[in-house]
C-alpha positions as CSV (number, residue, x, y, z in Angstrom):
1,M,0.1,-29.6,31.8
2,T,3.7,-29.2,32.8
3,T,4.8,-29.4,29.2
4,A,2.3,-26.7,28.2
5,K,3.5,-24.4,31.0
6,A,7.2,-25.1,30.0
7,M,6.3,-24.3,26.3
8,I,4.6,-21.0,27.3
9,C,7.4,-20.1,29.6
10,D,10.0,-20.8,26.8
11,W,7.9,-18.8,24.4
12,F,7.9,-15.7,26.6
13,K,11.6,-16.1,27.4
14,F,12.4,-16.2,23.6
15,M,10.1,-13.1,23.0
16,L,11.9,-11.2,25.8
17,S,15.4,-12.5,24.8
18,I,15.9,-14.2,28.1
19,P,18.6,-15.2,29.0
20,R,20.8,-12.7,27.2
21,T,23.9,-14.0,25.3
22,E,25.3,-10.5,24.9
23,P,24.9,-7.2,26.7
24,M,22.5,-4.5,25.5
25,T,23.9,-1.3,24.0
26,N,23.2,2.1,25.6
27,T,20.8,2.8,22.8
28,Q,18.9,-0.4,23.5
29,K,18.8,0.2,27.2
30,F,17.5,3.7,26.8
31,T,14.9,2.6,24.3
32,Q,13.7,-0.2,26.6
33,W,13.3,1.9,29.7
34,S,11.9,5.0,28.0
35,S,9.4,3.0,26.1
36,L,8.3,1.1,29.2
37,L,7.9,4.2,31.3
38,A,6.6,6.7,28.7
39,Y,4.5,4.6,26.3
40,C,3.5,1.5,28.3
41,V,2.7,3.4,31.5
42,G,1.3,6.4,29.6
43,G,-0.7,4.4,27.2
44,G,-1.9,2.1,30.0
45,S,-3.1,5.1,32.1
46,L,-5.0,6.5,29.0
47,L,-6.6,3.1,28.5
48,V,-7.6,2.4,32.1
49,C,-8.2,6.0,33.3
50,P,-9.0,8.5,30.5
51,E,-10.7,10.7,33.1
52,L,-7.3,11.6,34.5
53,W,-6.2,12.8,31.0
54,R,-9.4,14.7,30.6
55,I,-8.7,16.7,33.8
56,I,-4.9,17.3,33.1
57,L,-5.4,18.2,29.4
58,Q,-8.8,19.8,29.9
59,L,-10.4,17.6,27.2
60,D,-14.1,17.7,26.4
61,F,-15.7,14.3,26.4
62,Q,-18.5,14.3,23.8
63,G,-20.0,11.4,21.9
64,R,-17.7,8.4,21.7
65,T,-14.6,10.4,22.8
66,E,-13.9,8.3,25.9
67,G,-14.1,5.0,24.1
68,Y,-11.8,6.2,21.3
69,L,-9.3,7.6,23.9
70,R,-9.2,4.2,25.6
71,L,-8.4,2.5,22.2
72,S,-5.7,5.2,21.5
73,G,-4.2,4.4,24.9
74,L,-4.2,0.7,24.0
75,G,-2.4,1.6,20.7
76,V,0.2,3.7,22.6
77,L,0.7,0.8,25.1
78,I,1.3,-1.6,22.2
79,I,3.8,0.8,20.6
80,G,5.8,0.8,23.9
81,F,5.6,-3.0,24.2
82,L,6.9,-3.5,20.6
83,L,9.7,-1.1,21.2
84,V,10.7,-3.0,24.3
85,I,10.8,-6.2,22.3
86,S,12.8,-4.5,19.5
87,S,15.3,-3.0,22.0
88,R,15.9,-6.3,23.8
89,S,16.3,-8.6,20.8
90,Y,19.8,-9.8,19.7
91,H,18.2,-11.9,16.9
92,Q,18.2,-9.1,14.4
93,S,20.5,-7.4,11.9
94,P,21.2,-4.5,11.8
95,R,21.0,-4.4,15.6
96,H,19.6,-0.9,15.9
97,G,17.5,-0.9,12.7
98,P,14.0,-1.0,14.2
99,I,15.0,1.5,16.9
100,L,16.3,3.9,14.3
101,G,13.1,3.3,12.3
102,S,11.1,4.4,15.4
103,I,13.2,7.6,15.7
104,L,12.4,8.5,12.1
105,A,8.8,7.7,12.6
106,R,8.6,9.9,15.7
107,F,10.4,12.8,14.1
108,I,8.5,12.9,10.8
109,Y,5.5,10.6,10.6
110,I,4.0,11.1,14.1
111,N,4.7,14.8,14.4
112,G,3.5,15.4,10.9
113,I,0.2,13.6,11.3
114,L,-0.5,15.1,14.7
115,L,0.2,18.6,13.3
116,M,-2.2,17.9,10.4
117,L,-5.0,16.8,12.8
118,V,-4.5,19.9,14.9
119,L,-4.5,22.3,11.9
120,R,-7.8,20.6,10.7
121,G,-9.3,21.2,14.2
122,M,-9.8,17.4,14.7
123,I,-7.9,17.0,18.1
124,P,-7.2,19.5,20.9
125,L,-3.8,21.3,20.8
126,S,-3.0,20.2,24.4
127,F,-3.4,16.5,23.4
128,A,-1.3,16.8,20.3
129,L,1.5,18.8,22.0
130,T,1.8,16.3,24.8
131,F,2.6,13.5,22.4
132,M,4.6,15.6,20.0
133,G,6.8,16.9,22.8
134,L,7.2,13.4,24.3
135,D,8.0,11.8,21.0
136,T,10.5,14.5,19.9
137,L,12.3,14.5,23.2
138,L,12.7,10.7,23.4
139,A,13.6,10.4,19.7
140,L,16.2,13.1,20.0
141,S,17.7,11.6,23.2
142,T,17.9,8.1,21.5
143,L,19.5,9.6,18.4
144,V,22.2,11.4,20.5
145,I,23.0,8.2,22.5
146,W,23.2,6.2,19.2
147,C,25.6,8.8,17.7
148,R,27.8,8.8,20.7
149,E,28.3,5.0,21.0
150,T,28.3,4.2,17.2
151,E,31.6,4.4,15.5
152,G,31.3,6.2,12.2
153,A,27.8,7.4,12.9
154,S,26.4,9.5,10.0
155,V,23.3,10.4,8.2
156,G,24.0,7.8,5.6
157,L,24.5,5.1,8.2
158,F,21.3,6.1,10.0
159,F,19.1,5.9,6.9
160,G,21.1,2.8,5.6
161,E,20.3,0.8,8.7
162,I,16.6,1.6,8.3
163,F,16.0,1.4,4.6
164,T,18.6,-1.0,3.2
165,P,16.9,-4.1,4.8
166,I,13.5,-2.8,3.6
167,F,14.5,-2.1,0.0
168,T,16.4,-5.4,-0.3
169,F,13.3,-7.2,0.9
170,R,15.1,-9.1,3.6
171,G,11.8,-9.7,5.4
172,V,10.3,-11.3,2.3
173,T,13.3,-13.4,1.3
174,S,13.5,-14.7,4.9
175,G,10.2,-16.4,4.3
176,G,8.0,-18.1,6.9
177,P,6.4,-16.0,9.7
178,I,8.9,-13.1,9.1
179,A,7.5,-12.7,5.6
180,A,4.0,-12.8,7.0
181,I,4.9,-10.1,9.5
182,F,6.3,-7.9,6.8
183,F,3.2,-8.1,4.5
184,I,0.8,-7.7,7.4
185,G,2.8,-4.6,8.5
186,L,2.9,-3.1,5.1
187,L,-0.8,-3.5,4.6
188,Q,-1.5,-2.2,8.1
189,L,0.8,0.9,7.6
190,F,-1.0,2.2,4.5
191,F,-4.5,0.8,5.0
192,W,-5.0,2.6,8.3
193,L,-3.3,5.8,7.1
194,V,-6.1,6.3,4.6
195,F,-8.6,6.4,7.5
196,V,-6.3,8.7,9.5
197,I,-6.5,11.2,6.7
198,R,-10.1,10.6,6.0
199,P,-11.8,9.2,9.2
200,D,-15.2,10.2,7.7
201,I,-14.8,7.3,5.2
202,A,-14.6,4.8,8.1
203,Q,-17.5,6.7,9.8
204,S,-19.7,6.3,6.8
205,F,-18.6,2.8,5.8
206,L,-19.0,1.3,9.3
207,H,-22.1,3.4,10.1
208,L,-20.5,4.9,13.2
209,D,-22.2,7.5,15.4
210,H,-22.2,11.1,14.2
211,H,-19.2,12.8,15.6
212,Q,-19.4,15.3,18.4
213,G,-16.7,17.7,19.5
214,H,-13.3,16.1,18.8
215,S,-14.5,12.5,18.7
216,I,-13.7,12.2,14.9
217,G,-10.1,13.3,15.7
218,F,-9.7,10.7,18.4
219,L,-11.1,8.1,16.1
220,A,-8.4,9.1,13.6
221,S,-5.9,8.7,16.5
222,V,-7.0,5.1,17.0
223,F,-6.3,4.4,13.3
224,F,-3.0,6.3,13.5
225,T,-1.7,4.0,16.3
226,L,-2.6,1.0,14.1
227,S,-0.7,2.4,11.2
228,I,2.4,3.0,13.5
229,H,2.1,-0.7,14.6
230,G,2.4,-1.5,10.9
231,W,5.6,0.4,10.5
232,S,7.0,-1.4,13.5
233,H,6.1,-4.7,11.8
234,V,7.9,-3.7,8.6
235,T,11.1,-2.5,10.3
236,N,11.4,-5.6,12.6
237,A,10.6,-8.0,9.8
238,S,13.2,-6.4,7.6
239,A,15.7,-6.8,10.4
240,V,14.6,-10.5,10.6
241,N,13.8,-10.1,14.3
242,H,12.3,-13.5,15.2
243,P,11.1,-12.6,18.8
244,F,8.9,-9.9,17.1
245,V,6.8,-12.7,15.6
246,S,5.9,-13.9,19.2
247,A,5.3,-10.3,20.2
248,A,2.9,-9.7,17.3
249,L,0.9,-12.7,18.4
250,C,1.1,-11.8,22.1
251,Y,-0.2,-8.3,22.0
252,R,-3.1,-9.3,19.7
253,I,-4.1,-12.2,21.9
254,L,-3.5,-10.8,25.3
255,L,-4.2,-7.1,24.8
256,S,-6.0,-6.1,21.7
257,V,-8.7,-8.8,21.4
258,P,-9.8,-8.7,25.1
259,V,-9.9,-4.8,25.2
260,L,-11.9,-4.7,22.0
261,L,-14.4,-7.3,23.2
262,I,-14.9,-5.5,26.5
263,S,-15.1,-2.0,24.8
264,G,-17.8,-3.4,22.5
265,L,-19.8,-5.2,25.2
266,V,-19.9,-2.2,27.5
267,D,-20.8,0.2,24.6
268,Q,-17.6,2.3,24.8
269,I,-17.3,1.9,21.0
270,E,-19.7,1.1,18.3
271,I,-20.3,-2.6,17.7
272,N,-19.4,-2.3,14.0
273,L,-16.0,-0.7,14.8
274,C,-15.4,-3.4,17.5
275,L,-16.2,-6.3,15.1
276,T,-14.1,-4.8,12.3
277,L,-11.0,-4.3,14.4
278,L,-11.6,-7.7,16.1
279,G,-11.9,-9.4,12.7
280,I,-8.7,-7.9,11.4
281,D,-6.8,-8.9,14.5
282,L,-8.1,-12.5,14.4
283,C,-7.3,-12.8,10.7
284,S,-3.7,-11.5,11.5
285,I,-3.4,-14.1,14.3
286,F,-4.6,-16.9,12.0
287,V,-2.2,-16.0,9.2
288,I,0.9,-15.6,11.5
289,F,0.0,-18.9,13.3
290,L,-0.3,-20.6,10.0
291,F,3.1,-19.5,8.8
292,V,4.7,-20.4,12.2
293,I,3.2,-24.0,12.0
294,F,4.2,-24.5,8.4
295,S,7.7,-23.1,9.0
296,K,8.2,-25.6,11.9
297,K,7.0,-28.4,9.7
298,D,9.5,-27.4,6.9
299,V,12.3,-27.3,9.5
300,A,11.4,-30.7,10.9
301,T,11.2,-32.1,7.3
302,T,14.6,-30.7,6.4
303,E,16.2,-32.0,9.6
304,G,14.7,-35.4,8.9
305,N,16.0,-35.5,5.4
306,E,19.4,-34.5,6.5
307,R,19.5,-37.3,9.1
308,T,18.4,-39.8,6.5
309,M,21.2,-38.7,4.1
310,L,23.8,-39.0,6.9
311,K,22.6,-42.5,7.8
312,K,23.0,-43.6,4.1
313,K,26.5,-42.2,4.0
């Protein structure tokens, strides 16, 4: 029992990069606290109390809107959690790669998709402007801090730190659980993007309830957060951020799976949607665990072979 507690404690410490062996940069500090306060707290409030957001943003709850909003809140909460892990980690190179990747995603990807959903009349303008304004402000602030503290900061360096590790397939060549994270993220990024653009396909395929009001747009928002999680997987795997492997397991086991189960059981979301998302999460957990276990076995075998060779010498 004591050993199990110690292992779990060590696992969380490694994930959160505790204790630190080197100080955090200003870019990392700002990303950590802004993500914690804006995305974790904001997403958590949307998950736990969507009624508060309905009053503030004057949203109209029709059909499955409330359930989809809760899942969107869960997605935002996870985005914040993953950004906190990325900002704290010193087991990655380039050091600011995943953070800069999040800046690019917030400026272009998130704002672009939200604008598309607004223009198509799928989500209320007040809801879209809240997240577009928040993401733009935080991304711009992070970029300014990075430019001020980075020697030789330039557009080339910015894009280089994001895309050089991705295009050189560092995540793939690293092998083990990092490679698993990369491929899961890549699949997640583009697979869910299809349903963001065409949520009616998911509605038809999964036999979901007929949409009322903006419910179809909030369903697209759920898929959108999953796609953003995929981008986070890709950038962190490309930076060979080992604590992110623990984080990818942690949020699925402790956040995603329980919330999906409860949402399905209390009829906040359709059971078909619940089982689909739950099945994908469980498959991802299984694959990552499998790579973690086999990776440890390979390390143990290599160390054993090295000891044998040293004894013979």
